[in-house]
N, C-alpha and C positions, 0 to 999 in steps of 0.2 A: 420536950415539947414538940409534938408535931405541928407541923408549919402550914400555914393555910396556904391554900391555891390560890393563885394571882385573880382579882377579879376581873368580869370581863367587860369590857370598853377601853378607852384611850385613856390614856394616862395625861395628867395636864399636860407635860411637854409634848408629847405626841399631838394632843390637838392642838397647839401653840404653832406647832410646825407645818399641821395640815391648814390651818387658817393664814399663814405668810404666804404659802406656795400657791392657796388660792388667789388669794392676794394680788401675788406678784403678775400670775395670770389673768387674772380680769383686766387690771393694769395697762399690760400688753396688749391683749383685747383690745382693748376700749382704744390703744391708741392709734392700732392698725386699723379698724372699722373708722374710724377718723380721717383717716388717710384714704379708704376706698370712699367715702362720700364725698370728698372733696373732688375725688379722681370722679365719681360719677355724674358728678355737677357739673366739671370741665367740660367732660363727653356731650352732655344734655345741650350744656350751653353754646357747644361747636356745631353740632347737628340741630338745631334752631338758623343757628347762623346760616348754615350749609341750605338748610328748608329755604329760609328767607331768600337769599339771593337766589335762588334755584326759579323760585316765583317771580320772582325779577327778571330774569330770562326768559320765563316761558311767556309771559305777559308781555314783553318788549316785542316778540315773536309772533304772538297774535295780532298786536297791532301792527306791528308791519305787512302781517301776513295780508289785513283787513286794511291797508292803504291808510290809515289814521295817524298820521304823522301827529298829528297837533297832541292827538292826545299822549303819543309817547313821550314829546315833550313836557306835559304834564305830569307822566308818572314822577317824575324826580322828584317834584316839589309835594306830592303825597305821602301819606302815610302809610307805609308798602303790608302794615300788617291787614291791613284793608281788603287788599287782591287774595289772602288766603280764605280757602273755602272754610276753614275750620281752624280759630287761634291757637297757639298753643297754650295749656294750661298757665304756663308761669306768665303766660302776660296781663299786665296790670293795666291794661290802655293809654289814653293818651292823657298825661301829664304834663305841668308845667314845673313839675321839681322830680325829685327822687323819688324811686319807690322803693319798696321792704326788700331788702335782700335775696338773692334768690328768684326777682321776679327781671322780666323784660317790660319796657315801657316806650313811648314815642314821647320825645319832645317836644312839644307844639312851640317852644322857644327858639329853641333851636334848628329843630327839623331835623333831629338828629333821633336814630334807632339807639336803644341805650339797656345794656346788660347791668343790673345791680350784682356782683358777686356776693355770694353768701359766705362760703369757707376759703378764705384767700391767702393760705401759708403757702401754696408755692405759686402763689397767682401776682405777677410785676408786668410794666415797670409799680417802683411803688409809685410814682408819681402820676400812677392810673388813678389813685383812691379809690380803689376798690370798682369800678366801671369798667365796660366796655364799652365805647362810644361808634357808632359805626354811620358814614354818611351816604345817603341815594343819591346815587351818581351818575348824568349821563354822560354814552363817553360815543366815539365816533367810531370810527371803522378800523382805525387804528390806535383803539385804545386808550386815547388821550381824552380828559373829561372837558366836555362841553358842556353848553346851554342854549338852549335857545335852536336853530335850524344846525343840522350837522351830528344831533345825535342819533345815532343807530341801535343802541340798547341802553337800557336802563340794569345799575347793578348795585349791587350793597358792598363799601368798602370801610373796612376798619382806619380811624382814625389813627392810628398809632399801630404798633406792634404789641401785639399782646402773648405772654409767655403763662402758659399754666402747664405744669407737670410737662411732657414730652412733647404738648401741642404748643405751637405758633400761630396766631389766628391772625390774619394781614387783613 
């Protein structure tokens, strides 16, 4: 009796093995992608913080150069996003409560700049509740926090120490 040649294509076992391998690869890839997304969010948030703090320093220098000391003292009580020529795309505006995750906002009740973390698997401390809060602070020439007379510049200061991956934001 002549033997039949094998049919072209996959056997059921081969198909199951291929599907299992692809499923494992997709699972590992999705997990890695989520980690990269969180790292990118951390980098973007830190960049926005540094930009905002730099803008406050530049505005302070402009006011000092123009001898506008009263305006410099008032700068610490303003929404610092108002001094930016172009606000970040993730800025939600002036709010009296929390914004959506992944957004910056100015908390009008506290006078605080806040970033609501979207992906917080590597964010801490846990007591922060998935938020980074910053205060706009006037400082004297010695770097001490002051208000009223003696303000030499205005800066943005974290209200705690936040850790996100290998970043430490103060």
